C-alpha positions as CSV (number, residue, x, y, z in Angstrom):
1,X,19.4,-14.8,-5.1
2,X,17.2,-14.0,-1.9
3,X,15.8,-16.8,-0.1
4,X,12.4,-16.8,2.0
5,X,10.0,-18.2,3.5
6,X,6.8,-20.1,1.8
7,X,3.6,-19.9,3.5
8,X,1.1,-22.7,1.6
9,X,-2.4,-21.4,-0.4
10,X,-5.2,-22.9,-0.5
11,X,-7.6,-23.1,-4.0
12,X,-11.2,-21.0,-4.8
13,X,-13.7,-23.8,-3.9
14,X,-14.6,-22.8,-0.6
15,X,-18.3,-22.2,1.5
16,X,-18.2,-18.8,1.1
17,X,-19.8,-17.6,4.0
18,X,-18.1,-19.8,6.4
19,X,-16.6,-16.6,9.1
20,X,-18.4,-14.2,8.6
21,X,-21.4,-13.9,10.5
22,X,-21.0,-11.5,13.8
23,X,-21.3,-13.8,17.1
24,X,-23.9,-12.1,19.3
25,X,-21.7,-13.0,22.6
26,X,-19.6,-10.8,23.9
27,X,-17.0,-13.7,25.4
28,X,-15.8,-16.4,24.2
29,X,-15.7,-20.1,26.0
30,X,-13.2,-22.6,24.9
31,X,-14.5,-26.4,26.0
32,X,-11.7,-28.5,25.1
33,X,-9.7,-31.9,25.6
34,X,-6.6,-33.7,25.2
35,X,-5.4,-37.7,24.6
36,X,-1.8,-37.8,26.0
37,X,-2.1,-35.7,28.3
38,X,-4.2,-36.5,31.8
39,X,-3.6,-33.8,34.1
40,X,-1.7,-29.7,34.0
41,X,-1.9,-26.6,33.1
42,X,-3.8,-25.3,29.6
43,X,-2.9,-22.0,28.8
44,X,-4.2,-19.4,26.4
45,X,-2.2,-17.1,25.0
46,X,-2.4,-13.8,22.3
47,X,0.8,-12.7,20.3
48,X,0.9,-9.0,19.3
49,X,2.8,-8.7,16.1
50,X,3.5,-5.3,16.4
51,X,5.5,-5.4,19.9
52,X,6.4,-9.2,19.6
53,X,5.4,-10.0,23.3
54,X,2.9,-12.4,24.2
55,X,0.1,-11.8,27.1
56,X,-2.0,-14.8,28.8
57,X,-5.5,-14.3,28.3
58,X,-6.6,-17.5,30.4
59,X,-4.8,-20.1,32.2
60,X,-6.4,-22.8,34.1
61,X,-5.3,-26.1,35.5
62,X,-7.3,-29.1,34.5
63,X,-7.4,-32.7,35.2
64,X,-8.6,-36.0,33.3
65,X,-7.7,-34.0,29.9
66,X,-10.7,-32.1,29.6
67,X,-10.3,-28.1,29.7
68,X,-12.7,-25.1,29.7
69,X,-10.5,-21.4,28.8
70,X,-13.0,-18.0,29.0
71,X,-12.7,-14.4,28.0
72,X,-13.3,-12.0,25.9
73,X,-12.1,-10.9,22.8
74,X,-12.0,-7.4,21.2
75,X,-11.8,-8.5,17.4
76,X,-11.2,-12.0,16.2
77,X,-7.6,-13.1,16.3
78,X,-5.5,-16.3,16.4
79,X,-4.3,-17.2,19.5
80,X,-2.9,-20.1,21.0
81,X,-3.2,-23.3,23.4
82,X,-0.7,-24.2,25.2
83,X,-1.1,-27.4,27.2
84,X,1.5,-28.3,30.0
85,X,3.9,-30.5,30.8
86,X,5.0,-30.9,27.1
87,X,4.6,-27.5,25.7
88,X,1.8,-29.3,23.5
89,X,1.1,-26.6,20.8
90,X,-2.1,-25.4,18.8
91,X,-3.6,-22.6,16.9
92,X,-7.4,-21.7,17.4
93,X,-8.9,-18.3,15.5
94,X,-10.8,-17.7,18.5
95,X,-14.0,-14.9,19.0
96,X,-17.0,-14.6,21.2
97,X,-18.1,-17.7,20.7
98,X,-18.9,-21.2,22.1
99,X,-15.7,-22.9,20.7
100,X,-14.6,-26.9,21.2
101,X,-11.7,-28.2,20.9
102,X,-10.3,-31.5,20.7
103,X,-6.7,-32.8,20.1
104,X,-4.2,-36.1,20.4
105,X,-1.0,-35.7,21.2
106,X,0.1,-38.6,19.1
107,X,2.0,-37.9,15.6
108,X,2.2,-34.0,17.3
109,X,5.4,-32.6,15.3
110,X,8.1,-32.1,18.0
111,X,10.6,-29.2,18.2
112,X,13.9,-27.6,19.8
113,X,14.7,-24.1,19.7
114,X,16.7,-24.3,23.0
115,X,19.8,-23.2,20.6
116,X,18.0,-20.1,19.6
117,X,17.0,-18.9,23.0
118,X,13.7,-20.3,22.9
119,X,11.8,-23.5,23.9
120,X,10.9,-26.8,23.0
121,X,8.4,-29.1,22.9
122,X,5.4,-30.4,20.2
123,X,2.4,-28.4,17.5
124,X,-0.5,-31.2,17.7
125,X,-1.5,-32.6,14.8
126,X,-5.1,-31.0,13.1
127,X,-6.8,-30.6,16.4
128,X,-10.8,-30.8,15.6
129,X,-12.0,-27.1,16.4
130,X,-16.4,-26.1,16.0
131,X,-17.6,-22.7,17.0
132,X,-15.8,-20.2,15.6
133,X,-16.2,-19.1,11.6
134,X,-13.6,-18.0,10.9
135,X,-11.7,-20.8,12.0
136,X,-13.7,-22.4,9.9
137,X,-12.8,-19.9,6.7
138,X,-9.1,-20.7,7.9
139,X,-9.1,-24.2,7.7
140,X,-10.8,-24.2,4.6
141,X,-8.0,-22.1,2.9
142,X,-5.3,-24.3,5.2
143,X,-6.9,-27.6,4.1
144,X,-7.1,-27.4,0.0
145,X,-6.2,-30.4,-2.0
146,X,-3.9,-27.9,-4.2
147,X,-2.7,-26.3,-0.9
148,X,-2.1,-29.9,-0.2
149,X,-0.1,-31.0,-2.9
150,X,1.8,-27.9,-2.4
151,X,2.8,-29.3,0.8
152,X,3.3,-32.5,-0.5
153,X,6.1,-31.2,-3.0
154,X,7.7,-29.0,-0.4
155,X,8.3,-31.6,1.8
156,X,9.5,-34.2,-0.6
157,X,12.1,-31.3,-1.3
158,X,13.8,-30.8,1.4
159,X,13.6,-34.8,2.4
160,X,16.1,-34.8,-1.0
161,X,18.1,-31.5,0.1
162,X,18.8,-32.7,3.6
163,X,20.1,-36.2,2.1
164,X,22.0,-35.1,-0.6
165,X,25.5,-34.3,-0.5
166,X,26.7,-32.8,-3.9
167,X,26.6,-29.0,-3.6
168,X,26.1,-28.6,-7.1
169,X,22.9,-31.0,-7.0
170,X,22.0,-29.1,-3.6
171,X,22.3,-25.8,-5.5
172,X,20.0,-27.0,-8.6
173,X,17.5,-28.1,-5.9
174,X,17.2,-23.8,-5.0
175,X,16.1,-23.6,-8.5
176,X,13.3,-25.7,-7.7
177,X,12.6,-24.5,-4.4
178,X,12.5,-21.1,-5.7
179,X,10.3,-22.3,-9.4
180,X,7.5,-24.5,-6.7
181,X,7.5,-21.4,-4.1
182,X,6.2,-18.7,-7.4
183,X,3.5,-21.5,-7.4
184,X,2.6,-21.6,-4.7
185,X,2.7,-17.6,-4.2
186,X,1.0,-17.0,-7.5
187,X,-1.8,-19.6,-6.0
188,X,-2.2,-17.8,-2.6
189,X,-2.8,-14.4,-4.6
190,X,-5.0,-15.5,-6.5
191,X,-7.1,-16.9,-3.6
192,X,-7.2,-14.0,-1.2
193,X,-8.2,-11.7,-4.2
194,X,-11.7,-14.0,-4.7
195,X,-12.5,-14.4,-1.2
196,X,-12.0,-10.6,-0.5
197,X,-14.0,-9.8,-3.7
198,X,-16.7,-12.0,-2.0
199,X,-16.2,-11.9,1.8
200,X,-14.3,-8.6,2.2
201,X,-15.4,-8.2,6.2
202,X,-14.0,-11.7,6.7
203,X,-10.8,-11.2,9.9
204,X,-9.9,-14.4,9.2
205,X,-9.0,-13.5,5.3
206,X,-7.2,-10.0,6.8
207,X,-5.1,-12.5,8.4
208,X,-4.3,-14.9,5.8
209,X,-2.8,-11.5,3.7
210,X,-1.2,-10.9,6.8
211,X,0.8,-13.8,6.7
212,X,1.2,-13.7,2.5
213,X,2.6,-9.7,2.7
214,X,4.8,-11.2,5.4
215,X,6.5,-13.7,3.2
216,X,6.4,-11.4,0.0
217,X,6.9,-8.3,1.4
218,X,8.2,-6.7,-1.8
219,X,5.2,-6.6,-3.2
220,X,4.4,-4.0,-5.8
221,X,2.4,-1.3,-3.4
222,X,-0.5,-0.9,-6.2
223,X,-1.3,-4.8,-5.8
224,X,-0.9,-4.6,-2.0
225,X,-3.0,-1.3,-1.8
226,X,-5.8,-2.7,-4.2
227,X,-6.1,-5.9,-1.8
228,X,-6.2,-3.7,1.4
229,X,-8.8,-1.8,-0.6
230,X,-11.2,-4.2,-0.9
231,X,-11.1,-5.0,2.8
232,X,-14.1,-4.0,5.2
233,X,-15.9,-3.8,8.4
234,X,-14.7,-6.0,10.7
235,X,-11.9,-7.0,8.8
236,X,-10.5,-3.6,8.7
237,X,-10.6,-3.4,12.8
238,X,-8.5,-6.3,12.8
239,X,-4.7,-6.4,13.4
240,X,-3.7,-7.9,10.5
241,X,-5.1,-4.8,8.9
242,X,-3.3,-2.7,10.8
243,X,-0.1,-4.2,10.7
244,X,0.2,-4.2,6.8
245,X,-1.2,-1.3,6.1
246,X,1.6,0.6,8.4
247,X,4.5,-1.3,6.6
248,X,3.1,0.0,3.5
249,X,3.0,3.9,4.5
250,X,6.4,3.1,6.4
251,X,7.5,1.7,2.0
252,X,6.1,4.6,1.0
253,X,8.2,6.6,3.1
254,X,11.3,5.5,1.7
255,X,10.5,5.2,-2.2
256,X,12.3,6.2,-5.0
257,X,12.6,10.1,-5.5
258,X,11.9,10.2,-1.5
259,X,14.4,11.3,0.7
260,X,16.6,8.9,2.6
261,X,15.6,9.0,6.6
262,X,19.0,10.7,8.5
263,X,20.1,8.1,11.0
264,X,23.5,7.4,13.2
265,X,25.3,4.5,14.6
266,X,28.8,2.8,15.6
267,X,31.5,1.5,13.9
268,X,33.8,-0.7,14.4
269,X,35.9,1.1,16.6
270,X,32.8,2.5,18.3
271,X,32.9,6.1,17.0
272,X,29.5,7.8,15.6
273,X,29.1,7.3,11.7
274,X,25.9,9.7,10.6
275,X,24.6,9.0,7.2
276,X,24.2,12.7,6.5
277,X,28.2,13.0,6.4
278,X,28.1,12.0,3.5
279,X,26.1,14.4,1.3
280,X,27.8,15.2,-1.8
281,X,28.5,11.6,-2.5
282,X,26.7,8.5,-4.2
283,X,25.8,6.2,-1.4
284,X,24.6,2.7,-1.2
285,X,23.3,1.6,1.4
286,X,24.3,-2.7,1.8
287,X,21.8,-4.2,4.3
288,X,23.8,-7.5,4.9
289,X,24.8,-9.8,8.4
290,X,27.3,-12.5,9.0
291,X,24.9,-15.7,8.5
292,X,23.4,-14.2,5.4
293,X,25.5,-17.0,2.5
294,X,24.1,-14.8,-0.5
295,X,25.3,-11.3,1.5
296,X,28.7,-12.8,1.6
297,X,29.0,-14.4,-2.0
298,X,28.3,-10.7,-3.2
299,X,30.9,-9.2,-1.2
300,X,33.9,-9.8,-4.1
301,X,31.7,-8.2,-6.4
302,X,31.1,-4.8,-4.3
303,X,35.3,-4.6,-4.0
304,X,35.0,-4.5,-7.4
305,X,32.6,-1.5,-7.6
306,X,34.0,0.0,-4.6
307,X,37.7,0.2,-6.4
308,X,36.0,1.2,-9.3
309,X,33.9,4.0,-8.0
310,X,35.6,4.7,-4.7
311,X,37.7,8.2,-6.1
312,X,34.5,9.4,-8.3
313,X,32.3,10.6,-5.9
314,X,30.9,7.1,-4.5
315,X,30.3,5.6,-0.7
316,X,29.2,2.6,0.7
317,X,28.2,1.9,3.7
318,X,27.5,-1.7,4.9
319,X,24.5,-1.9,7.9
320,X,24.8,-5.5,9.4
321,X,21.9,-7.1,10.9
322,X,24.1,-9.1,13.2
323,X,22.6,-9.3,17.0
324,X,25.5,-11.0,18.2
325,X,28.8,-8.1,17.3
326,X,31.6,-11.2,17.5
327,X,29.7,-13.0,14.6
328,X,29.9,-8.9,12.8
329,X,33.4,-8.9,14.0
330,X,34.9,-12.6,12.7
331,X,33.0,-11.3,9.8
332,X,35.0,-8.3,9.2
333,X,37.9,-9.5,10.1
334,X,37.4,-12.2,7.2
335,X,36.4,-10.3,4.3
336,X,38.4,-6.7,4.7
337,X,35.7,-5.1,3.3
338,X,37.2,-1.6,2.9
339,X,34.3,0.7,3.0
340,X,32.1,2.0,5.7
341,X,30.7,-0.8,8.2
342,X,28.1,-0.2,10.9
343,X,26.0,-2.4,13.2
344,X,22.2,-2.0,13.3
345,X,20.4,-1.4,16.4
346,X,18.0,-3.8,18.4
347,X,16.4,-1.8,20.8
348,X,13.6,-3.6,21.7
349,X,14.3,-7.7,22.1
350,X,12.7,-10.0,19.5
351,X,11.9,-7.0,16.6
352,X,13.6,-6.5,13.7
353,X,16.3,-3.8,13.8
354,X,16.1,-0.2,13.2
355,X,17.4,1.3,10.1
356,X,16.8,-1.8,8.6
357,X,12.9,-1.4,9.5
358,X,13.2,2.0,9.0
359,X,14.0,1.6,5.7
360,X,11.6,-1.1,4.5
361,X,14.8,-3.7,3.8
362,X,12.7,-6.9,2.9
363,X,15.1,-9.1,2.9
364,X,18.9,-9.6,2.6
365,X,20.6,-8.6,1.1
366,X,19.4,-5.5,0.1
367,X,20.8,-2.2,-1.8
368,X,19.6,0.9,-2.0
369,X,20.9,3.5,-4.2
370,X,21.1,7.3,-3.1
371,X,22.0,10.3,-4.9
372,X,24.2,13.5,-3.9
373,X,21.6,14.9,-2.0
374,X,20.3,12.4,-0.4
375,X,17.1,10.5,-2.5
376,X,16.8,7.7,-3.1
377,X,17.1,6.2,-6.3
378,X,17.1,2.8,-6.8
379,X,16.0,-0.1,-3.9
380,X,16.5,-3.8,-4.9
381,X,18.1,-7.1,-4.0
382,X,19.4,-7.3,-7.2
383,X,23.5,-6.1,-7.8
384,X,22.9,-5.5,-11.9
385,X,20.0,-2.6,-10.7
386,X,22.7,-0.7,-8.6
387,X,25.6,-1.6,-11.5
388,X,23.9,-0.4,-14.6
389,X,22.6,3.0,-12.4
390,X,26.2,3.6,-11.8
391,X,27.1,2.8,-14.8
392,X,24.7,5.4,-15.6
393,X,26.0,7.9,-13.5
394,X,29.5,7.7,-13.7
């Protein structure tokens, strides 16, 4: 079973004209106030989705809880305001217009990611933002009553899951998460389809679609192609449209029937493994990680499969997504998997690993079965899909 994060959606009752009138200005101004922090520094930060890097567009010293940020947005984009000291954080859809921002530190949700190499701070609760049409569109989406019902339901499940001690009950709760997630996902898709029909040039709509696709990156290619086909105008120039299109084109390059891209990675003993060295055999690529519970739970099954088919022209290659080699080595010692084990590479910090990205594996565990000529036969996160194909072949 696979688990992914859920981004909640809103309903269809929208002011469909919001966020679509282009601004006449060639720069932006964000005049802000914040209660609870009298003085310090406020930063406007842009996030590069493709490079996974952050860029400061403006930074000002403020007093008496007021500030003004200025700059130019090449295209409307969701950015982050950070107020220091305290790392008080809020997102705002920046476009070239006069924007006001008002917030209060009371009720902020605190976080601490220092254990993961990040920082700690707090997300400001419900800042009041005006002057950005794309912000209006996103807020209407984000605060729709039906979406709030989903959020309340998820919060209730999370709270119950955290206090539950019985492992069997926890497994049942996971099924409830999955069921609720499917309902939420279906709602999002309905909203996105309906909105893009009416406002195809809305950058905010492209942003919402980008978030949806990130959490549902295994959706059928014809389905996402149809959604992309509805986008036009400014939205088509956005980083969000371009990001989805790049991913979809990459997925098309590794669809069933395509040649599997060759790669080379290091084995445990630091010798080089090359995928093309297995031409002439059926090969299953197993994308996994030591920290992935469903991956570890599937290992006994794959041991049986390997034992049954290894002498019939079948080989397996497990590609770990562990960024810490020590975690991978520990898992190998514990699991004692008899097939080929290699570790993926992270050439750019904070970006996904190289080979799993090349193969567009949307989650872990994920399996890809190749024929003797290196063509892709099956792409799936389900063991049974590989089992059925191997049974038919061997």
